[in-house]
Each structure stands twice: as C-alpha cells, then as structure tokens.
C-alpha positions as CSV (number, residue, x, y, z in Angstrom):
1,M,-63.3,-417.6,-32.8
2,P,-62.3,-418.0,-36.4
3,V,-60.3,-415.4,-38.2
4,D,-61.3,-414.7,-41.8
5,H,-58.9,-413.6,-44.5
6,P,-57.7,-410.0,-44.6
7,S,-59.8,-407.4,-46.4
8,D,-58.5,-403.9,-46.8
9,I,-61.8,-402.0,-46.3
10,I,-64.6,-403.1,-44.1
11,V,-67.9,-401.3,-44.5
12,A,-70.7,-401.5,-41.9
13,G,-74.0,-400.9,-43.6
14,A,-75.4,-401.4,-47.1
15,G,-77.4,-398.3,-47.5
16,I,-76.6,-395.5,-50.0
17,A,-73.6,-394.4,-48.0
18,G,-72.1,-397.9,-47.6
19,L,-72.7,-399.0,-51.2
20,T,-71.2,-395.8,-52.5
21,A,-68.2,-396.3,-50.3
22,A,-67.7,-399.8,-51.5
23,L,-67.7,-398.6,-55.1
24,A,-65.5,-395.6,-54.4
25,F,-62.8,-397.8,-52.6
26,S,-63.0,-400.6,-55.1
27,T,-62.6,-398.2,-58.0
28,R,-59.4,-397.0,-56.4
29,G,-58.1,-400.6,-56.1
30,F,-59.1,-401.6,-52.6
31,P,-60.8,-404.9,-51.9
32,V,-64.0,-404.3,-49.8
33,R,-66.3,-406.3,-47.6
34,V,-69.7,-404.9,-46.8
35,F,-71.7,-406.2,-43.7
36,E,-75.4,-405.4,-43.5
37,R,-77.3,-406.2,-40.3
38,S,-80.6,-406.9,-42.0
39,P,-81.1,-410.4,-43.2
40,E,-81.9,-409.1,-46.6
41,L,-81.6,-405.8,-48.4
42,R,-85.0,-404.2,-48.1
43,D,-86.9,-402.2,-50.6
44,I,-87.5,-399.0,-48.7
45,G,-90.3,-397.0,-50.3
46,A,-89.0,-393.4,-50.4
47,G,-87.8,-390.9,-53.0
48,L,-84.5,-389.2,-53.1
49,Q,-83.3,-385.9,-54.7
50,L,-79.8,-386.3,-56.2
51,S,-78.4,-382.8,-56.8
52,P,-75.5,-382.2,-59.2
53,N,-72.9,-382.5,-56.4
54,A,-74.0,-386.1,-56.0
55,T,-74.6,-387.1,-59.6
56,R,-71.2,-385.8,-60.6
57,I,-69.6,-388.4,-58.2
58,L,-72.0,-391.1,-59.4
59,G,-70.9,-390.3,-62.9
60,R,-67.2,-390.8,-62.0
61,L,-68.1,-394.1,-60.4
62,G,-69.7,-395.3,-63.6
63,V,-73.3,-395.6,-62.5
64,L,-74.9,-392.4,-63.6
65,G,-76.2,-393.7,-66.9
66,D,-78.0,-396.6,-65.2
67,I,-79.5,-394.3,-62.6
68,E,-80.8,-391.9,-65.3
69,A,-82.6,-394.9,-66.9
70,V,-84.8,-395.2,-63.7
71,A,-84.8,-391.6,-62.5
72,V,-86.6,-388.4,-63.6
73,R,-84.8,-385.2,-64.6
74,P,-87.1,-382.5,-63.2
75,P,-87.2,-379.2,-65.1
76,A,-87.4,-377.0,-62.0
77,I,-87.8,-376.8,-58.3
78,V,-91.1,-374.9,-57.8
79,L,-91.9,-373.2,-54.4
80,R,-95.6,-372.8,-53.9
81,R,-97.9,-371.5,-51.2
82,A,-99.8,-374.3,-49.7
83,R,-103.0,-372.4,-48.8
84,D,-103.8,-371.5,-52.5
85,L,-101.1,-373.4,-54.5
86,R,-99.8,-370.1,-55.9
87,E,-96.3,-370.3,-57.4
88,L,-93.8,-368.2,-55.4
89,A,-90.5,-369.0,-57.2
90,R,-89.0,-371.4,-59.7
91,V,-85.4,-372.6,-59.7
92,P,-84.5,-373.8,-63.2
93,L,-83.0,-377.3,-63.4
94,G,-82.9,-379.7,-66.5
95,E,-80.4,-378.6,-69.1
96,Q,-79.7,-375.4,-67.3
97,A,-78.6,-377.2,-64.2
98,E,-76.3,-379.5,-66.1
99,A,-74.8,-376.6,-68.1
100,R,-74.2,-374.6,-64.9
101,W,-73.1,-377.3,-62.5
102,G,-71.7,-379.9,-64.8
103,A,-74.1,-382.7,-63.8
104,P,-77.8,-383.4,-63.8
105,Y,-80.3,-382.9,-61.0
106,L,-82.3,-386.2,-60.6
107,V,-85.1,-387.6,-58.5
108,V,-85.2,-391.3,-58.0
109,H,-86.8,-394.0,-55.9
110,R,-84.4,-395.1,-53.2
111,A,-84.9,-398.8,-54.1
112,D,-84.1,-398.1,-57.7
113,L,-80.9,-396.3,-56.7
114,Q,-80.0,-399.2,-54.4
115,A,-80.6,-401.7,-57.2
116,V,-78.2,-399.8,-59.6
117,L,-75.5,-399.6,-56.9
118,L,-75.9,-403.3,-56.2
119,A,-75.7,-404.2,-59.9
120,A,-72.5,-402.2,-60.2
121,I,-71.0,-403.9,-57.1
122,A,-71.8,-407.3,-58.6
123,R,-69.6,-406.3,-61.6
124,H,-66.7,-405.5,-59.2
125,G,-64.8,-408.6,-58.3
126,T,-63.3,-407.0,-55.3
127,I,-66.5,-406.3,-53.3
128,R,-68.4,-408.8,-51.2
129,I,-71.6,-408.2,-49.4
130,E,-72.8,-410.2,-46.4
131,T,-76.3,-409.8,-45.0
132,G,-77.5,-410.7,-41.5
133,A,-74.1,-409.6,-40.1
134,T,-73.7,-406.7,-37.7
135,V,-70.3,-405.0,-37.1
136,L,-70.3,-405.2,-33.3
137,G,-66.9,-403.6,-32.5
138,M,-63.4,-402.7,-33.6
139,T,-60.0,-403.3,-32.1
140,A,-56.9,-401.6,-33.5
141,G,-54.0,-403.8,-34.3
142,A,-50.6,-403.5,-32.8
143,D,-49.3,-401.6,-35.9
144,G,-52.0,-399.0,-35.7
145,A,-53.4,-399.9,-39.1
146,A,-54.8,-403.4,-39.0
147,T,-58.3,-403.6,-37.6
148,S,-60.3,-406.5,-36.2
149,V,-64.1,-406.6,-36.4
150,Q,-66.5,-408.9,-34.8
151,T,-69.6,-409.6,-36.8
152,G,-72.7,-411.6,-36.1
153,D,-76.4,-411.6,-36.4
154,A,-77.4,-409.2,-33.6
155,V,-81.0,-410.2,-33.8
156,H,-80.9,-413.9,-34.1
157,G,-77.5,-414.6,-32.6
158,G,-75.1,-417.0,-34.4
159,P,-71.4,-417.4,-34.6
160,L,-69.0,-414.5,-34.4
161,Q,-66.1,-414.0,-36.7
162,T,-63.1,-411.7,-36.7
163,V,-62.3,-409.9,-40.0
164,V,-59.0,-408.2,-40.4
165,G,-58.8,-405.1,-42.5
166,R,-57.1,-401.7,-43.0
167,L,-60.1,-399.6,-42.2
168,V,-63.7,-399.8,-40.9
169,V,-66.1,-397.5,-42.5
170,G,-69.2,-397.0,-40.3
171,A,-72.1,-396.4,-42.6
172,D,-74.7,-397.9,-40.3
173,G,-77.1,-394.9,-40.3
174,V,-78.7,-392.5,-38.0
175,W,-78.9,-395.0,-35.1
176,S,-75.3,-396.1,-35.7
177,G,-74.0,-398.7,-33.3
178,L,-70.5,-397.8,-34.2
179,R,-71.1,-394.1,-33.3
180,Q,-72.3,-395.3,-29.9
181,K,-69.2,-397.4,-29.4
182,M,-67.0,-394.5,-30.3
183,H,-68.9,-392.1,-28.1
184,P,-70.5,-394.1,-25.2
185,A,-71.6,-391.0,-23.3
186,G,-73.2,-389.1,-26.2
187,G,-73.4,-391.2,-29.3
188,M,-77.2,-391.6,-29.4
189,S,-79.0,-389.7,-32.1
190,R,-81.4,-387.0,-30.9
191,F,-85.0,-386.4,-32.0
192,A,-85.1,-383.1,-33.9
193,G,-88.7,-382.3,-33.2
194,H,-90.2,-383.0,-36.6
195,V,-91.7,-386.1,-38.3
196,A,-91.5,-386.8,-42.1
197,W,-94.7,-388.4,-43.4
198,R,-94.2,-390.4,-46.6
199,R,-96.3,-392.1,-49.2
200,T,-96.3,-392.6,-53.0
201,L,-99.2,-392.2,-55.4
202,S,-99.8,-393.5,-58.9
203,A,-99.2,-390.6,-61.2
204,N,-102.7,-391.0,-62.6
205,H,-104.3,-391.0,-59.1
206,P,-107.0,-388.3,-58.8
207,L,-105.2,-386.9,-55.8
208,A,-102.0,-386.4,-57.7
209,A,-103.8,-384.8,-60.7
210,G,-105.4,-382.2,-58.4
211,L,-102.0,-380.8,-57.5
212,S,-100.9,-380.0,-61.1
213,L,-97.3,-381.1,-60.4
214,G,-95.9,-381.7,-63.8
215,S,-92.4,-383.2,-63.8
216,A,-91.0,-380.6,-61.4
217,V,-90.0,-380.9,-57.7
218,N,-92.8,-379.0,-55.9
219,A,-92.5,-377.7,-52.4
220,F,-95.7,-376.4,-50.8
221,L,-95.0,-374.0,-47.9
222,H,-97.3,-373.4,-44.9
223,P,-96.9,-372.1,-41.3
224,G,-95.3,-375.0,-39.4
225,F,-95.5,-377.4,-42.3
226,H,-94.3,-378.1,-45.8
227,L,-94.8,-380.9,-48.3
228,V,-92.6,-381.9,-51.2
229,A,-93.8,-383.8,-54.2
230,Y,-92.0,-385.1,-57.3
231,P,-92.2,-387.9,-59.8
232,V,-90.2,-391.2,-59.5
233,R,-90.0,-394.5,-61.4
234,A,-90.0,-392.9,-64.9
235,S,-92.9,-390.6,-63.8
236,A,-95.2,-393.6,-63.1
237,E,-95.4,-392.6,-59.4
238,V,-95.4,-389.4,-57.3
239,N,-93.3,-389.3,-54.1
240,L,-94.8,-387.3,-51.3
241,V,-93.1,-386.2,-48.1
242,A,-94.7,-383.9,-45.6
243,F,-92.9,-382.4,-42.5
244,T,-94.7,-381.5,-39.3
245,P,-93.8,-381.0,-35.7
246,G,-94.2,-384.2,-33.8
247,R,-92.9,-386.7,-31.2
248,S,-90.3,-389.3,-31.5
249,L,-91.4,-392.8,-32.6
250,A,-89.8,-396.2,-32.7
251,E,-86.2,-396.5,-34.1
252,D,-87.6,-397.6,-37.5
253,W,-87.7,-395.9,-40.8
254,S,-91.2,-397.3,-41.5
255,A,-93.2,-396.7,-38.4
256,K,-97.0,-396.8,-39.0
257,T,-98.8,-394.3,-36.8
258,D,-102.0,-392.3,-36.6
259,P,-101.7,-389.4,-39.2
260,E,-103.9,-387.1,-37.2
261,P,-101.0,-384.6,-36.6
262,L,-100.6,-384.5,-40.4
263,R,-104.3,-383.8,-40.9
264,R,-104.1,-381.0,-38.4
265,A,-101.1,-379.4,-40.1
266,M,-102.8,-379.5,-43.5
267,E,-106.3,-378.5,-42.5
268,H,-105.9,-374.9,-43.7
269,T,-104.1,-375.8,-46.9
270,A,-105.7,-375.8,-50.4
271,R,-108.2,-378.6,-50.8
272,P,-106.1,-380.7,-53.2
273,L,-103.4,-380.8,-50.5
274,A,-105.7,-381.3,-47.5
275,A,-107.3,-384.2,-49.4
276,L,-104.0,-386.1,-49.2
277,A,-104.3,-386.3,-45.5
278,D,-108.0,-387.2,-45.5
279,D,-107.3,-390.1,-47.8
280,D,-107.5,-393.5,-46.1
281,A,-104.2,-394.8,-47.5
282,A,-101.5,-395.2,-44.9
283,W,-98.7,-392.7,-44.5
284,T,-95.4,-393.8,-43.1
285,A,-93.9,-391.7,-40.3
286,W,-90.2,-391.1,-40.2
287,P,-89.0,-389.4,-37.0
288,I,-86.2,-387.0,-37.9
289,H,-83.1,-387.5,-35.7
290,T,-79.7,-385.7,-35.8
291,A,-76.3,-386.6,-34.4
292,D,-74.2,-384.5,-32.1
293,D,-72.3,-381.8,-34.0
294,N,-69.3,-382.0,-31.7
295,H,-68.3,-385.7,-31.6
296,R,-65.5,-386.8,-33.8
297,W,-66.1,-389.0,-36.8
298,T,-62.7,-390.8,-37.0
299,D,-60.6,-393.0,-34.8
300,P,-56.9,-393.1,-35.6
301,G,-56.9,-396.8,-35.0
302,G,-58.8,-397.4,-38.2
303,L,-62.5,-396.5,-37.9
304,T,-64.4,-393.6,-39.5
305,L,-68.1,-392.8,-39.7
306,I,-69.8,-391.4,-42.8
307,G,-73.2,-390.2,-43.8
308,D,-75.9,-390.2,-41.2
309,A,-73.7,-392.3,-38.9
310,A,-71.3,-389.3,-38.7
311,H,-73.6,-386.3,-39.1
312,A,-77.2,-387.1,-39.4
313,M,-79.0,-383.8,-40.1
314,T,-82.5,-382.5,-40.8
315,P,-83.6,-383.1,-44.4
316,F,-84.7,-379.5,-45.2
317,A,-81.8,-378.9,-47.6
318,A,-82.5,-382.3,-49.4
319,Q,-78.8,-383.2,-49.0
320,G,-78.8,-386.3,-46.8
321,A,-78.0,-388.7,-49.7
322,A,-75.7,-386.2,-51.4
323,M,-73.6,-385.7,-48.3
324,A,-73.3,-389.4,-47.8
325,I,-72.2,-389.8,-51.4
326,E,-69.7,-387.0,-51.0
327,D,-68.4,-388.5,-47.8
328,A,-67.8,-391.9,-49.4
329,D,-66.0,-390.6,-52.4
330,T,-63.8,-388.1,-50.7
331,L,-62.9,-390.6,-47.9
332,A,-61.8,-393.1,-50.5
333,A,-59.7,-390.4,-52.3
334,F,-58.0,-389.3,-49.1
335,V,-57.1,-392.9,-48.1
336,A,-55.9,-393.8,-51.6
337,A,-53.7,-390.8,-51.6
338,R,-52.0,-391.8,-48.3
339,P,-52.7,-395.5,-47.7
340,D,-49.6,-395.9,-45.5
341,R,-50.5,-392.8,-43.3
342,L,-54.0,-393.8,-42.5
343,A,-54.5,-391.8,-39.3
344,E,-53.2,-388.7,-41.0
345,A,-55.5,-389.3,-44.0
346,L,-58.6,-389.8,-41.8
347,A,-57.9,-386.7,-39.7
348,D,-57.4,-384.6,-42.8
349,W,-60.5,-386.0,-44.4
350,E,-62.6,-385.1,-41.4
351,A,-61.1,-381.6,-41.2
352,S,-61.9,-381.1,-44.9
353,R,-65.5,-382.2,-44.6
354,R,-66.6,-380.5,-41.4
355,P,-67.0,-377.0,-42.8
356,R,-69.1,-378.1,-45.7
357,I,-71.3,-380.4,-43.5
358,S,-71.9,-377.5,-41.1
359,R,-72.8,-375.1,-43.9
360,V,-75.3,-377.6,-45.3
361,A,-76.9,-378.2,-41.9
362,R,-77.2,-374.4,-41.5
363,R,-78.9,-374.1,-44.9
364,G,-81.3,-376.8,-43.8
365,A,-82.2,-374.9,-40.7
366,F,-82.6,-371.7,-42.7
367,N,-84.9,-373.5,-45.2
368,R,-87.1,-374.8,-42.3
369,F,-87.4,-371.4,-40.8
370,V,-88.3,-369.7,-44.1
371,W,-90.6,-372.5,-45.4
372,H,-92.5,-372.8,-42.2
373,A,-92.8,-369.1,-41.6
374,A,-96.1,-367.5,-40.6
375,G,-97.5,-364.0,-40.5
376,P,-95.3,-361.0,-41.5
377,V,-92.3,-363.3,-42.0
378,A,-94.2,-365.4,-44.5
379,L,-95.4,-362.3,-46.3
380,A,-91.8,-360.9,-46.5
381,R,-90.7,-364.3,-47.8
382,D,-93.3,-364.4,-50.5
383,L,-92.4,-360.9,-51.6
384,A,-88.6,-361.6,-51.6
385,L,-89.1,-364.8,-53.7
386,A,-91.3,-363.0,-56.2
387,L,-88.6,-360.3,-56.7
388,R,-85.7,-362.7,-57.0
389,A,-84.8,-363.7,-60.6
390,P,-84.3,-367.4,-61.4
391,E,-80.7,-366.7,-62.2
392,K,-80.1,-365.4,-58.7
393,L,-81.9,-368.4,-57.2
394,M,-79.5,-370.7,-59.1
395,A,-76.5,-368.6,-58.1
396,D,-77.5,-369.1,-54.4
397,L,-76.8,-372.8,-54.9
398,D,-73.4,-372.6,-56.7
399,W,-71.5,-373.3,-53.5
400,L,-73.6,-376.4,-52.9
401,Y,-74.1,-377.9,-56.4
402,G,-71.0,-376.7,-58.1
403,P,-67.7,-378.7,-58.5
404,E,-66.2,-379.6,-55.2
405,N,-62.6,-379.2,-54.1
406,K,-60.4,-382.2,-54.9
407,P,-58.8,-383.9,-51.9
408,G,-55.0,-384.1,-51.7
C-alpha cells in the first residue's frame, strides 16, 4: 500500500464544515488535504441561514464579501400564524443586527456558499481536495501525533492509500462513518421523528406572491407543523422548508417521496400555504437525524469530529451550519495555539464547545415546542409574542449571535 507525503491536517468531507475547517487551518499556516467520498461536489438545492455568529467567522476567513454578493440580507425574522398568515412578532435584522452583533444576518443557497468556499480554497496553495475518496479509518502513530488514514472509493472500489498527518478532522456529516468507527456500539445517528420538506420557487411564481414574503425570513407556525420561507440567489428564488412529524427515509439528503404527510399537515393552514402542498412540483424530503449527546468527539490519537458528525441536532434553531462553522474555526484556533500538545488541545476544545452546543440544542427543542403548539399553549404563545418588544426579542439572541469567547 503506497504511503503519500505527509500532510498536517486531513479533513474527511467537503461540506460546509469540512471546507470551513480547511480554510481555518490553512489561514493559520497548516497544509490541509480534504477527502470527499462523492465522485464530484454536488449542488444540493437548499437554503441556509447564516446568523452573525457564523458570518463573523466567515469575515475573518476573508470570504464574507463574496458570500454577500450571492446572499440576501433579510430585514427581519417574521413569525406568522399559519392558519391566517397573521404576523405575531418581528425580530429586526438588517443594519440593526450588524450594529448589535457586529456581523450581518444572511440567507444563502447552499450551493452558492459552497462555491464561494471552494473559490477561496483554490486561492490557498496549501489546500488540496480529492473527490471519490472516503476516509475509511485512522491509526495513531507511535509518537501519539502522527495519524495514518486509508482512503479509497467506498462505492466503486479502487486502490487504497495511506496519508500521514497530524490530525484527522471528521466532517463527514450526520451519517458519519468516522463517528461509527469511534463509537461502534452507538455511533449511528437516530431519527428525530420529523421530516424536513424542501423546495424552491421562482420569486415571481404565483404561489410565492400569495404569501407576501418580502425579503424577510418568514416562519409560519401551526399545530404540529411549521414552514420557513426566505429569498435566496439575489432574491431570484424563494427557499421553502416545512417540518412535519414523519418516518425515517433512506440515508440520503434528497429522497423523493409522497408528500401526502405534508398535505395533511397543511390542510388547515391559510389557502396560500396549503396551495404549496397541493402543487404538483416535487418536494424533497430530508429525514432529521441527531447524534448521541453522550459520545465523545475527540480521540487523543489525532481524530476529532465536527459539525453534524459530532453533534447532529434538530434544525429548529437554524444553527446547523453556524455550529459547524464555529466548530471549524475554534478547533483550528485551539490546535494552532498548542500544536505540540495535540491531545490536550483537542480535549480542551471539546470541553469548551459542549456547553454551547447543548444550549443551542435546547433552544431548538424549545422552538419546536412553541412553534408547533396547539390549543391554550398556542394562544398563550401568540399573546406573549404580541406583548414582547422587538428589542427584547433581539436581546434574547445576544448569547447566540453575539461575539464568542476566544479560545486560549
């Protein structure tokens, strides 16, 4: 088995987490190799919300300007009642968000964000990306720092190679093979009981016009269901994602399935919303999976998991991408601060991240409970939101969107 030349940082996965990690490490002087199991980097049709805690990091990495060129800066998050489209509350964003939290709130198409990150990586001479290559395992070197990785095309076979590096960063997503290697007895992700239904519409489509969305992020709340809509691609398209109870589907982010559960969930919503489910256009079903809260993310031999590979969570706080971006940047900072004490740096990084990840996950669970409430709980929610001033709604997010603690 051939041994390739040493590379300090090996990243498994070329999603948002992996590409951000590559940039974060390269910016701090580490050579990086990224291995992506897909034969090509796919254009996945989904929108992302990038809150200020994420865009602040992307600014430090030198890519925020390019992202803003393809993103939309919404003026607000608007919570609306799905049965009559009534506005319940409005969280100001736009200039107020940037003034308060030091960075903008953006919405962007995932493929556009990926393209910006790839273009930035192409400008870094110390990052290499290889597609059709799966990180199959890791063996710690005798000195406790060097790491050997076997890679190969897991689908079509092909030769294996051994790549030697200082650290393996597992950014291989919610169905992480490296997580399962690290935790053979409990590393599988678990279905969380909900399905996300996604599609995009042209901004001038009659179905979009009926919702009166404007440029804001709109969340339509209903018993057992909610739908989020916002503009992407310079406002040329509208990204839609609806959340319903459901059953687990294939391990694929683009499973096509019968949208009848979505129709049932939306049948008592306002007609402009219900019409979205009646339309013949296909919705893509994304089963929501989570990772075990209790398993460790790091191996002192030189492996750490980030993003969904480490802590896949429900999307009800809209923080999946942001937490992956935070993971990548803080991990690179901890390792750069103590490159000769890697095991210590990894342990301290994990300890620093766990409380925040847990708090974000709890916020997501709270949002789901409140947004999907029915009966008296929904009435109490509507009243509480009506009485809460926009300034108070912004203050509720200071802990999440505000400047993060610096690693040391």
